[in-house]
C-alpha positions in Angstrom: 53.1 95.9 19.6 56.2 95.1 21.8 57.9 92.3 21.6 59.3 92.2 25.4 56.3 91.7 27.7 56.5 95.0 30.4 56.2 93.7 34.1 52.5 92.7 35.3 52.9 95.8 37.7 53.5 98.0 34.6 50.5 97.8 32.4 51.5 98.8 28.8 50.0 102.2 27.7 49.3 103.9 24.2 48.4 107.3 23.3 44.7 106.3 23.5 44.9 106.0 27.5 46.6 110.1 27.3 49.1 108.4 29.1 53.0 107.8 27.8 53.8 104.3 26.7 56.2 102.8 28.6 58.0 99.5 29.0 60.0 97.7 31.3 61.9 95.1 30.8 64.2 93.3 33.8 66.2 90.1 31.7 69.8 90.4 31.2 71.4 88.8 28.5 74.9 88.7 30.5 76.0 89.3 33.8 76.9 92.7 34.8 80.2 94.1 34.5 82.9 92.7 37.0 85.0 94.4 40.2 87.4 96.6 37.8 90.8 95.4 37.4 93.8 97.7 38.7 94.1 98.8 35.6 90.8 100.1 35.5 90.8 102.0 38.2 94.0 103.4 37.3 92.2 105.0 34.1 90.5 108.3 36.3 93.6 110.0 38.1 93.6 109.4 41.9 93.6 112.5 42.8 89.8 113.0 41.1 89.1 109.8 42.8 88.6 110.1 46.3 87.3 113.7 45.0 84.4 111.5 43.1 83.4 109.2 45.6 83.2 111.7 48.3 81.0 114.0 46.0 79.1 110.9 45.0 78.1 110.7 48.8 77.2 114.6 48.7 75.0 116.4 46.6 73.7 118.4 48.4 71.4 119.8 45.6 71.0 117.0 44.8 69.4 115.9 48.6 67.2 119.1 48.5 65.6 117.8 44.8 64.8 113.9 46.3 62.8 116.0 48.7 61.1 117.7 46.2 60.7 115.4 43.4 58.9 113.0 46.9 56.8 115.8 48.6 55.6 117.1 45.3 56.4 115.8 41.8 57.0 111.9 41.9 56.5 111.4 38.4 59.4 113.2 37.5 61.3 110.2 39.0 59.5 107.9 36.3 61.7 107.2 32.7 59.2 106.4 29.8 61.3 103.6 29.1 62.9 101.5 31.2 65.7 98.6 29.8 68.7 95.9 31.3 71.0 98.6 29.3 71.1 100.6 25.8 71.2 97.0 23.6 67.2 96.8 24.2 67.1 99.8 22.1 66.1 100.6 18.1 68.1 103.5 18.2 66.7 103.7 13.8 63.3 103.2 14.7 64.6 106.8 17.8 65.2 108.2 15.0 62.4 107.0 12.5 60.2 108.7 15.7 61.5 111.8 15.1 64.0 112.1 17.2 67.4 114.1 16.5 70.3 113.3 19.3 71.1 111.4 22.1 72.8 112.1 25.8 74.3 109.2 28.5 75.3 109.0 31.7 78.4 107.9 32.1 79.0 106.1 35.2 77.3 102.2 34.9 75.2 103.4 31.7 78.1 103.2 29.3 80.9 102.7 31.6 81.7 100.9 34.9 82.3 103.1 37.6 85.3 105.5 37.5 86.3 103.9 34.1 87.3 105.1 31.0 86.3 102.1 28.8 83.1 101.5 27.3 81.8 98.8 28.8 82.8 95.5 25.7 79.0 94.3 25.4 77.6 97.8 24.5 79.9 98.0 21.8 77.7 97.1 19.0 74.6 99.4 20.3 76.9 102.3 20.8 78.1 101.8 17.1 74.5 101.2 16.2 73.6 104.7 18.0 76.4 106.1 15.9 74.7 105.3 12.6 71.2 106.4 13.8 72.4 109.9 15.0 75.6 110.4 13.1 77.1 112.8 14.9 74.4 113.6 17.3 75.4 111.7 20.1 77.2 113.0 23.4 78.0 111.9 27.1 77.0 114.2 30.4 78.1 113.5 33.6 78.4 114.1 37.1 81.9 112.7 36.9 83.6 113.6 33.9 83.3 117.1 32.3 81.9 118.5 35.5 83.9 121.3 36.7 84.0 120.0 40.0 85.2 117.3 39.4 87.4 117.7 36.3 88.9 121.5 36.1 90.9 121.0 33.0 89.2 119.0 31.2 91.6 116.5 31.4 89.3 113.6 31.7 86.6 114.1 28.8 89.3 114.2 27.1 90.6 111.2 28.0 86.9 109.6 27.8 86.3 110.8 24.3 89.3 109.5 22.9 88.9 106.4 24.7 85.1 106.2 23.5 86.0 107.0 19.5 85.1 110.8 20.0 81.9 110.8 21.0 81.7 114.4 22.7 81.7 115.1 26.6 79.5 118.6 27.6 81.1 120.9 29.5 79.0 121.4 32.3 79.1 123.4 35.8 76.1 122.4 37.8 75.3 118.3 38.5 72.4 117.2 37.4 69.7 116.8 38.5 70.2 120.3 38.7 70.5 122.8 36.1 69.0 124.3 33.1 69.4 121.7 29.8 70.9 125.1 27.9 74.0 123.8 27.3 72.8 120.4 26.0 70.5 122.2 23.5 73.7 124.5 22.8 75.6 121.6 21.3 72.5 119.7 19.7 71.3 122.8 18.1 67.2 121.6 19.1 65.2 121.4 21.7 65.7 119.2 24.5 62.1 117.8 24.2 63.4 115.7 20.6 66.7 114.4 22.6 67.2 111.3 24.3 68.9 111.1 27.7 69.3 108.0 29.2 71.2 107.1 32.6 70.7 104.6 35.3 69.7 106.7 38.0 65.7 108.0 39.0 66.9 110.5 41.1 69.4 112.2 38.8 69.0 111.1 35.5 65.5 110.3 35.2 64.3 113.7 37.3 67.1 116.0 35.1 65.7 114.8 32.2 61.6 115.0 32.4 62.2 118.0 34.1 63.9 119.4 30.6 61.4 117.3 28.5 63.3 115.1 27.2 62.5 111.1 26.6 63.8 109.2 29.7 65.3 106.0 29.5 66.6 104.4 32.5 69.1 101.5 32.6 70.0 98.9 35.1 73.5 100.0 36.6 76.6 97.7 34.8 78.5 96.8 37.9 77.6 98.3 41.4 80.5 96.2 42.8 82.9 100.1 42.6 79.5 102.4 44.3 79.8 104.2 47.5 77.8 102.6 50.4 75.8 104.9 50.1 74.5 105.1 46.8 74.0 101.6 47.1 71.1 102.6 49.8 70.3 105.4 47.9 69.6 103.3 45.3 67.1 100.9 47.0 64.9 103.6 48.4 64.8 105.1 44.9 63.4 101.7 43.6 61.6 101.3 47.0 59.4 104.5 46.1 59.4 104.6 42.2 57.6 100.9 42.5 55.0 102.6 45.4 54.2 105.3 42.9 53.6 102.7 40.0 51.9 100.8 42.0 49.5 103.9 42.5 48.5 104.7 38.8 51.6 107.4 38.5 53.0 107.3 35.5 55.7 109.5 33.5 54.9 113.0 32.0 54.1 112.8 29.0 56.2 112.9 25.7 55.2 114.2 22.1 57.3 111.8 20.3 56.4 108.4 22.1 52.8 107.2 20.7 55.2 104.6 19.3 57.5 104.2 21.7 57.2 100.6 22.1 58.7 100.3 18.7 61.8 101.3 19.5 62.4 98.4 22.5 64.3 95.1 20.6 65.8 91.8 22.3 69.9 92.3 21.7 71.4 89.3 19.6 73.4 87.1 21.5 
């Protein structure tokens, strides 16, 4: 049995129901990240900051994917597991179930937006993840490592140094578009053996589900630095996702998911 009760609107299902099990957790153990101070803001080069903010507003491929998912494949926006943040994930159990690596989004998943520093409360959980998956963790972001904003890879290198050498995968196309080829090449295995962790339904979750990852949705660490339009899109995403759950939609099936309730734990304070 899971040690966390799912939301009443999201029933806990097992493999006997022929759909993947998923867990929704809403309770936080601490407050969200505070607004970035001046030093944190300077951690991302100012020459890229305005481009990044503008790019978050104008992800044209993302707009097309959004429309396609809403019209034809809404189940792709539904995560297999949803938690407040990565401290709720039992990494040892993930490895025991057969997963071979973990791919993280950056902004609002591991760091506050535009920061290159790990959000401090996540440090222990990331250490546990690295212990469970030594050398098999990477970051796949629509900021650091994306050549549109990080052409020379300097931000990716700075992030790698800041968070202890975790590899940032360089890539050409924003999530949710593109293939999983760069990720599969780095890990040396199929995406179906990997976990995708991120904070956005229509980028991280859609991308992960399209390519066969186990998808884990986290709540955003901080909303204070996000552009206004991104905040509004989040609200729309949440409205749509809630409606789809109420209509009985479920995430895509995953072959390693029958015991996924055991991958959730209440973090210690």
